[in-house]
TIROLO-234189 format. One record per residue: residue in one letter; y, x, z of N, C-alpha, C, O in turn; residue number from 1. Coordinates in steps of 0.1 Angstrom, whole numbers, plus 5000, padded with zeros to 4 digits. Layout:
BEGIN
+------+------+------+------+------+------+------+------+------+------+------+------+------+-----+
! rest !  n_y !  n_x !  n_z ! ca_y ! ca_x ! ca_z !  c_y !  c_x !  c_z !  o_y !  o_x !  o_z !  nr !
+------+------+------+------+------+------+------+------+------+------+------+------+------+-----+
!    A !    Y !    X !    Z !    Y !    X !    Z !    Y !    X !    Z !    Y !    X !    Z ! NUM !
...
+------+------+------+------+------+------+------+------+------+------+------+------+------+-----+
END
This chain:
BEGIN
+------+------+------+------+------+------+------+------+------+------+------+------+------+-----+
! rest !  n_y !  n_x !  n_z ! ca_y ! ca_x ! ca_z !  c_y !  c_x !  c_z !  o_y !  o_x !  o_z !  nr !
+------+------+------+------+------+------+------+------+------+------+------+------+------+-----+
!    X ! 6667 ! 7837 ! 9404 ! 6677 ! 7831 ! 9395 ! 6692 ! 7843 ! 9400 ! 6698 ! 7846 ! 9411 !   1 !
!    X ! 6692 ! 7847 ! 9384 ! 6707 ! 7861 ! 9388 ! 6713 ! 7856 ! 9384 ! 6713 ! 7848 ! 9375 !   2 !
!    X ! 6726 ! 7867 ! 9399 ! 6741 ! 7857 ! 9399 ! 6747 ! 7868 ! 9396 ! 6745 ! 7879 ! 9402 !   3 !
!    X ! 6758 ! 7867 ! 9385 ! 6766 ! 7877 ! 9380 ! 6773 ! 7876 ! 9388 ! 6774 ! 7867 ! 9397 !   4 !
!    X ! 6782 ! 7890 ! 9387 ! 6791 ! 7899 ! 9393 ! 6804 ! 7889 ! 9393 ! 6811 ! 7891 ! 9403 !   5 !
!    X ! 6807 ! 7881 ! 9388 ! 6813 ! 7871 ! 9392 ! 6816 ! 7863 ! 9399 ! 6827 ! 7861 ! 9404 !   6 !
!    X ! 6796 ! 7855 ! 9401 ! 6801 ! 7846 ! 9408 ! 6797 ! 7851 ! 9421 ! 6797 ! 7843 ! 9430 !   7 !
!    X ! 6794 ! 7864 ! 9424 ! 6791 ! 7872 ! 9438 ! 6802 ! 7869 ! 9442 ! 6804 ! 7861 ! 9451 !   8 !
!    X ! 6817 ! 7875 ! 9433 ! 6826 ! 7879 ! 9446 ! 6835 ! 7862 ! 9446 ! 6845 ! 7862 ! 9453 !   9 !
!    X ! 6832 ! 7848 ! 9438 ! 6835 ! 7835 ! 9438 ! 6828 ! 7831 ! 9448 ! 6830 ! 7821 ! 9454 !  10 !
!    X ! 6819 ! 7839 ! 9448 ! 6808 ! 7832 ! 9463 ! 6814 ! 7838 ! 9478 ! 6814 ! 7832 ! 9489 !  11 !
!    X ! 6818 ! 7851 ! 9474 ! 6825 ! 7857 ! 9487 ! 6837 ! 7853 ! 9486 ! 6837 ! 7842 ! 9492 !  12 !
!    X ! 6846 ! 7854 ! 9482 ! 6860 ! 7847 ! 9481 ! 6860 ! 7830 ! 9494 ! 6867 ! 7827 ! 9504 !  13 !
!    X ! 6849 ! 7821 ! 9485 ! 6847 ! 7811 ! 9492 ! 6846 ! 7809 ! 9502 ! 6852 ! 7800 ! 9509 !  14 !
!    X ! 6837 ! 7820 ! 9507 ! 6831 ! 7823 ! 9524 ! 6846 ! 7825 ! 9530 ! 6850 ! 7818 ! 9538 !  15 !
!    X ! 6851 ! 7833 ! 9526 ! 6865 ! 7837 ! 9532 ! 6871 ! 7827 ! 9538 ! 6872 ! 7825 ! 9550 !  16 !
!    X ! 6877 ! 7821 ! 9527 ! 6885 ! 7811 ! 9527 ! 6878 ! 7801 ! 9534 ! 6882 ! 7791 ! 9528 !  17 !
!    X ! 6870 ! 7797 ! 9542 ! 6863 ! 7787 ! 9542 ! 6866 ! 7798 ! 9562 ! 6870 ! 7794 ! 9573 !  18 !
!    X ! 6864 ! 7807 ! 9559 ! 6866 ! 7816 ! 9578 ! 6878 ! 7812 ! 9582 ! 6883 ! 7808 ! 9592 !  19 !
!    X ! 6887 ! 7817 ! 9563 ! 6902 ! 7815 ! 9573 ! 6905 ! 7803 ! 9573 ! 6917 ! 7801 ! 9574 !  20 !
!    X ! 6896 ! 7793 ! 9573 ! 6911 ! 7778 ! 9576 ! 6899 ! 7774 ! 9594 ! 6903 ! 7766 ! 9602 !  21 !
!    X ! 6895 ! 7777 ! 9594 ! 6891 ! 7778 ! 9605 ! 6901 ! 7775 ! 9617 ! 6901 ! 7766 ! 9626 !  22 !
!    X ! 6908 ! 7786 ! 9613 ! 6920 ! 7786 ! 9625 ! 6933 ! 7777 ! 9624 ! 6944 ! 7776 ! 9630 !  23 !
!    X ! 6926 ! 7770 ! 9611 ! 6943 ! 7755 ! 9609 ! 6932 ! 7742 ! 9618 ! 6921 ! 7738 ! 9616 !  24 !
!    X ! 6946 ! 7739 ! 9628 ! 6950 ! 7733 ! 9643 ! 6949 ! 7719 ! 9636 ! 6939 ! 7712 ! 9633 !  25 !
!    X ! 6964 ! 7717 ! 9633 ! 6974 ! 7713 ! 9628 ! 6970 ! 7700 ! 9618 ! 6962 ! 7700 ! 9609 !  26 !
!    X ! 6977 ! 7693 ! 9620 ! 6968 ! 7676 ! 9618 ! 6987 ! 7668 ! 9608 ! 6999 ! 7667 ! 9611 !  27 !
!    X ! 6978 ! 7665 ! 9596 ! 6993 ! 7662 ! 9585 ! 6998 ! 7649 ! 9593 ! 6996 ! 7647 ! 9605 !  28 !
!    X ! 7004 ! 7641 ! 9586 ! 7011 ! 7630 ! 9593 ! 7002 ! 7614 ! 9592 ! 7006 ! 7603 ! 9595 !  29 !
!    X ! 6990 ! 7618 ! 9588 ! 6979 ! 7608 ! 9586 ! 6974 ! 7611 ! 9604 ! 6974 ! 7601 ! 9612 !  30 !
!    X ! 6971 ! 7623 ! 9607 ! 6968 ! 7627 ! 9621 ! 6950 ! 7629 ! 9613 ! 6940 ! 7625 ! 9619 !  31 !
!    X ! 6949 ! 7637 ! 9599 ! 6939 ! 7643 ! 9589 ! 6946 ! 7653 ! 9596 ! 6958 ! 7653 ! 9599 !  32 !
!    X ! 6930 ! 7668 ! 9601 ! 6934 ! 7683 ! 9601 ! 6941 ! 7691 ! 9585 ! 6940 ! 7691 ! 9573 !  33 !
!    X ! 6945 ! 7693 ! 9590 ! 6948 ! 7705 ! 9575 ! 6933 ! 7714 ! 9571 ! 6931 ! 7719 ! 9560 !  34 !
!    X ! 6924 ! 7714 ! 9583 ! 6920 ! 7721 ! 9576 ! 6905 ! 7716 ! 9568 ! 6895 ! 7720 ! 9563 !  35 !
!    X ! 6909 ! 7708 ! 9571 ! 6901 ! 7696 ! 9563 ! 6900 ! 7690 ! 9551 ! 6890 ! 7688 ! 9544 !  36 !
!    X ! 6914 ! 7688 ! 9548 ! 6925 ! 7688 ! 9535 ! 6925 ! 7702 ! 9526 ! 6925 ! 7702 ! 9514 !  37 !
!    X ! 6924 ! 7709 ! 9531 ! 6923 ! 7727 ! 9522 ! 6907 ! 7730 ! 9516 ! 6903 ! 7735 ! 9506 !  38 !
!    X ! 6902 ! 7725 ! 9528 ! 6889 ! 7722 ! 9525 ! 6878 ! 7719 ! 9514 ! 6870 ! 7726 ! 9507 !  39 !
!    X ! 6883 ! 7704 ! 9516 ! 6880 ! 7695 ! 9502 ! 6886 ! 7699 ! 9484 ! 6881 ! 7700 ! 9473 !  40 !
!    X ! 6903 ! 7701 ! 9492 ! 6904 ! 7708 ! 9483 ! 6896 ! 7723 ! 9475 ! 6894 ! 7724 ! 9463 !  41 !
!    X ! 6894 ! 7732 ! 9483 ! 6890 ! 7745 ! 9478 ! 6878 ! 7737 ! 9473 ! 6878 ! 7740 ! 9461 !  42 !
!    X ! 6870 ! 7732 ! 9475 ! 6857 ! 7726 ! 9475 ! 6855 ! 7722 ! 9457 ! 6846 ! 7725 ! 9448 !  43 !
!    X ! 6872 ! 7710 ! 9458 ! 6871 ! 7707 ! 9445 ! 6876 ! 7716 ! 9434 ! 6876 ! 7713 ! 9422 !  44 !
!    X ! 6881 ! 7726 ! 9441 ! 6884 ! 7732 ! 9429 ! 6868 ! 7745 ! 9420 ! 6864 ! 7749 ! 9409 !  45 !
!    X ! 6864 ! 7747 ! 9432 ! 6849 ! 7753 ! 9430 ! 6843 ! 7747 ! 9421 ! 6840 ! 7752 ! 9411 !  46 !
!    X ! 6841 ! 7735 ! 9426 ! 6833 ! 7721 ! 9415 ! 6836 ! 7724 ! 9401 ! 6828 ! 7727 ! 9391 !  47 !
!    X ! 6852 ! 7723 ! 9401 ! 6858 ! 7723 ! 9394 ! 6856 ! 7735 ! 9381 ! 6856 ! 7733 ! 9369 !  48 !
!    X ! 6855 ! 7742 ! 9385 ! 6852 ! 7758 ! 9379 ! 6836 ! 7767 ! 9378 ! 6833 ! 7777 ! 9372 !  49 !
!    X ! 6826 ! 7757 ! 9386 ! 6818 ! 7761 ! 9387 ! 6810 ! 7768 ! 9367 ! 6804 ! 7778 ! 9363 !  50 !
!    X ! 6811 ! 7762 ! 9365 ! 6801 ! 7763 ! 9352 ! 6815 ! 7773 ! 9341 ! 6811 ! 7774 ! 9330 !  51 !
!    X ! 6827 ! 7778 ! 9344 ! 6833 ! 7785 ! 9338 ! 6825 ! 7802 ! 9332 ! 6821 ! 7812 ! 9339 !  52 !
!    X ! 6824 ! 7801 ! 9319 ! 6817 ! 7812 ! 9315 ! 6826 ! 7819 ! 9307 ! 6822 ! 7830 ! 9302 !  53 !
!    X ! 6835 ! 7816 ! 9305 ! 6844 ! 7830 ! 9301 ! 6846 ! 7840 ! 9311 ! 6848 ! 7837 ! 9323 !  54 !
!    X ! 6845 ! 7854 ! 9306 ! 6847 ! 7863 ! 9320 ! 6860 ! 7869 ! 9326 ! 6861 ! 7876 ! 9337 !  55 !
!    X ! 6867 ! 7866 ! 9318 ! 6885 ! 7868 ! 9316 ! 6884 ! 7855 ! 9329 ! 6884 ! 7856 ! 9341 !  56 !
!    X ! 6885 ! 7845 ! 9321 ! 6895 ! 7833 ! 9331 ! 6886 ! 7839 ! 9343 ! 6893 ! 7847 ! 9348 !  57 !
!    X ! 6874 ! 7838 ! 9349 ! 6871 ! 7839 ! 9360 ! 6873 ! 7848 ! 9371 ! 6872 ! 7846 ! 9382 !  58 !
!    X ! 6878 ! 7862 ! 9364 ! 6882 ! 7872 ! 9374 ! 6897 ! 7868 ! 9370 ! 6905 ! 7869 ! 9380 !  59 !
!    X ! 6903 ! 7865 ! 9361 ! 6917 ! 7859 ! 9371 ! 6916 ! 7840 ! 9376 ! 6927 ! 7835 ! 9377 !  60 !
!    X ! 6907 ! 7833 ! 9377 ! 6907 ! 7831 ! 9386 ! 6907 ! 7831 ! 9400 ! 6916 ! 7827 ! 9408 !  61 !
!    X ! 6890 ! 7840 ! 9404 ! 6890 ! 7852 ! 9411 ! 6908 ! 7858 ! 9419 ! 6914 ! 7859 ! 9429 !  62 !
!    X ! 6908 ! 7859 ! 9411 ! 6923 ! 7867 ! 9414 ! 6935 ! 7857 ! 9423 ! 6944 ! 7856 ! 9432 !  63 !
!    X ! 6931 ! 7853 ! 9417 ! 6945 ! 7845 ! 9421 ! 6941 ! 7839 ! 9434 ! 6947 ! 7841 ! 9444 !  64 !
!    X ! 6930 ! 7831 ! 9433 ! 6925 ! 7828 ! 9447 ! 6926 ! 7839 ! 9455 ! 6931 ! 7839 ! 9466 !  65 !
!    X ! 6922 ! 7846 ! 9451 ! 6926 ! 7866 ! 9464 ! 6937 ! 7863 ! 9466 ! 6937 ! 7858 ! 9477 !  66 !
!    X ! 6947 ! 7863 ! 9463 ! 6964 ! 7865 ! 9463 ! 6966 ! 7851 ! 9468 ! 6965 ! 7845 ! 9457 !  67 !
!    X ! 6967 ! 7845 ! 9474 ! 6964 ! 7834 ! 9479 ! 6960 ! 7832 ! 9490 ! 6968 ! 7829 ! 9498 !  68 !
!    X ! 6949 ! 7834 ! 9492 ! 6945 ! 7837 ! 9502 ! 6949 ! 7849 ! 9517 ! 6949 ! 7849 ! 9529 !  69 !
!    X ! 6953 ! 7857 ! 9506 ! 6958 ! 7865 ! 9510 ! 6973 ! 7870 ! 9516 ! 6978 ! 7877 ! 9524 !  70 !
!    X ! 6978 ! 7858 ! 9505 ! 6995 ! 7853 ! 9513 ! 6993 ! 7844 ! 9526 ! 7003 ! 7843 ! 9534 !  71 !
!    X ! 6984 ! 7837 ! 9529 ! 6980 ! 7828 ! 9537 ! 6974 ! 7833 ! 9554 ! 6976 ! 7828 ! 9565 !  72 !
!    X ! 6966 ! 7844 ! 9550 ! 6962 ! 7855 ! 9561 ! 6978 ! 7865 ! 9570 ! 6982 ! 7868 ! 9581 !  73 !
!    X ! 6983 ! 7868 ! 9554 ! 6996 ! 7871 ! 9563 ! 7000 ! 7867 ! 9567 ! 6999 ! 7869 ! 9579 !  74 !
!    X ! 7012 ! 7853 ! 9560 ! 7014 ! 7844 ! 9566 ! 7010 ! 7844 ! 9582 ! 7018 ! 7844 ! 9592 !  75 !
!    X ! 6996 ! 7844 ! 9584 ! 6993 ! 7839 ! 9592 ! 6996 ! 7845 ! 9604 ! 7000 ! 7840 ! 9614 !  76 !
!    X ! 6989 ! 7865 ! 9599 ! 6993 ! 7879 ! 9610 ! 7015 ! 7873 ! 9612 ! 7020 ! 7869 ! 9623 !  77 !
!    X ! 7019 ! 7873 ! 9603 ! 7038 ! 7876 ! 9606 ! 7042 ! 7868 ! 9616 ! 7051 ! 7871 ! 9623 !  78 !
!    X ! 7033 ! 7853 ! 9616 ! 7039 ! 7838 ! 9619 ! 7046 ! 7831 ! 9611 ! 7050 ! 7820 ! 9615 !  79 !
!    X ! 7049 ! 7835 ! 9600 ! 7052 ! 7827 ! 9585 ! 7045 ! 7813 ! 9587 ! 7053 ! 7804 ! 9589 !  80 !
!    X ! 7036 ! 7809 ! 9586 ! 7026 ! 7804 ! 9587 ! 7023 ! 7797 ! 9601 ! 7018 ! 7806 ! 9607 !  81 !
!    X ! 7022 ! 7787 ! 9609 ! 7021 ! 7783 ! 9618 ! 7013 ! 7781 ! 9627 ! 7017 ! 7774 ! 9636 !  82 !
!    X ! 7002 ! 7787 ! 9629 ! 6984 ! 7780 ! 9626 ! 6981 ! 7775 ! 9639 ! 6971 ! 7768 ! 9641 !  83 !
!    X ! 6991 ! 7778 ! 9652 ! 6989 ! 7774 ! 9666 ! 7001 ! 7760 ! 9669 ! 7013 ! 7760 ! 9667 !  84 !
!    X ! 6990 ! 7746 ! 9674 ! 7002 ! 7733 ! 9671 ! 7006 ! 7735 ! 9680 ! 7017 ! 7729 ! 9681 !  85 !
!    X ! 7002 ! 7742 ! 9692 ! 7006 ! 7740 ! 9706 ! 7021 ! 7747 ! 9711 ! 7027 ! 7745 ! 9721 !  86 !
!    X ! 7025 ! 7756 ! 9699 ! 7037 ! 7764 ! 9697 ! 7047 ! 7758 ! 9697 ! 7056 ! 7766 ! 9696 !  87 !
!    X ! 7051 ! 7745 ! 9697 ! 7067 ! 7734 ! 9693 ! 7063 ! 7735 ! 9678 ! 7068 ! 7724 ! 9676 !  88 !
!    X ! 7058 ! 7739 ! 9665 ! 7063 ! 7738 ! 9655 ! 7060 ! 7720 ! 9653 ! 7057 ! 7712 ! 9662 !  89 !
!    X ! 7063 ! 7717 ! 9638 ! 7062 ! 7702 ! 9635 ! 7054 ! 7700 ! 9630 ! 7053 ! 7692 ! 9620 !  90 !
!    X ! 7039 ! 7711 ! 9636 ! 7034 ! 7700 ! 9632 ! 7021 ! 7709 ! 9613 ! 7010 ! 7713 ! 9611 !  91 !
!    X ! 7034 ! 7707 ! 9605 ! 7027 ! 7712 ! 9598 ! 7030 ! 7728 ! 9592 ! 7041 ! 7732 ! 9588 !  92 !
!    X ! 7015 ! 7737 ! 9594 ! 7014 ! 7749 ! 9589 ! 7021 ! 7754 ! 9580 ! 7020 ! 7767 ! 9580 !  93 !
!    X ! 7026 ! 7751 ! 9574 ! 7033 ! 7757 ! 9560 ! 7047 ! 7753 ! 9560 ! 7054 ! 7752 ! 9549 !  94 !
!    X ! 7051 ! 7752 ! 9571 ! 7071 ! 7749 ! 9568 ! 7073 ! 7762 ! 9571 ! 7063 ! 7767 ! 9577 !  95 !
!    X ! 7085 ! 7770 ! 9567 ! 7085 ! 7784 ! 9566 ! 7093 ! 7785 ! 9580 ! 7101 ! 7777 ! 9583 !  96 !
!    X ! 7091 ! 7795 ! 9588 ! 7094 ! 7798 ! 9603 ! 7105 ! 7797 ! 9606 ! 7108 ! 7799 ! 9618 !  97 !
+------+------+------+------+------+------+------+------+------+------+------+------+------+-----+
END
């Protein structure tokens, strides 16, 4: 099986997203961990775009995904995304600090 560069990049991005999501320990109002919600959302996005053949569209999707991941990682580093529920936050890691 030959894997194209776009597919390799998509897999690499997917794995990096999954590694980043491990750090989310908050739950939403229903008690569901955010990392589970986000993991399912990411999985759905990848499943829905898995058969995209247009290389320009593939690059665009990878760039958007990479940008979103970088923003989340930057927010975690700068404290704009609270990844620790014990820090006194409201339980939503995506609220502005």
